[in-house]
C-alpha positions in Angstrom: 19.8 118.3 295.6 22.0 116.0 294.8 20.4 113.0 296.4 17.2 114.0 294.4 19.1 114.2 291.3 20.6 111.2 292.2 17.5 109.0 292.7 15.8 111.2 289.6 19.0 109.5 286.8 18.7 105.7 289.0 14.6 105.7 288.1 15.5 107.0 284.8 18.0 104.2 284.2 16.3 101.4 285.6 13.4 102.6 283.9 14.8 102.9 280.7 16.3 99.5 280.7 13.0 97.6 282.3 11.4 98.9 279.7 13.6 97.6 276.7 13.8 94.3 278.0 10.3 94.0 278.4 8.9 95.6 275.3 10.8 92.5 273.6 8.8 90.1 275.3 6.4 91.7 274.7 6.6 91.1 271.1 6.3 87.9 272.2 4.2 87.8 275.0 1.6 90.8 274.0 -1.3 89.1 276.6 1.5 89.1 279.8 2.3 92.2 279.1 -0.9 93.7 279.7 -0.9 91.7 283.0 1.7 93.0 284.3 0.6 96.6 283.6 -2.2 96.0 284.8 -0.7 94.5 288.2 1.3 97.5 288.0 -1.6 99.8 288.1 -3.3 98.4 290.7 -0.6 98.1 293.2 0.4 101.7 292.3 -3.2 102.6 293.1 -3.0 100.6 296.0 -0.1 102.4 297.4 -1.0 105.8 296.7 -4.2 105.3 298.6 -3.2 104.2 301.7 -0.5 107.3 301.6 -3.1 109.3 301.1 -5.0 108.4 303.6 -2.3 108.0 306.0 -2.0 112.2 305.5 -5.4 113.1 306.1 -5.3 111.3 309.4 -2.1 112.4 310.3 -3.7 116.1 308.9 -6.5 115.8 311.3 -4.4 114.6 314.2 -3.1 117.8 313.8 
């Protein structure tokens, strides 16, 4: 439980720091910010589909 709290705390801290930096950059270059958001959305969707596909393969084998 302590490890879970550590990871979620670090994630919240890192997300706040990164979003602050990106927000100051987005005022100057809004299209670059949307490109970054789009790239993150595509990559996270791909990783999620790989994880789900692997979970389905494992559940079929079991």
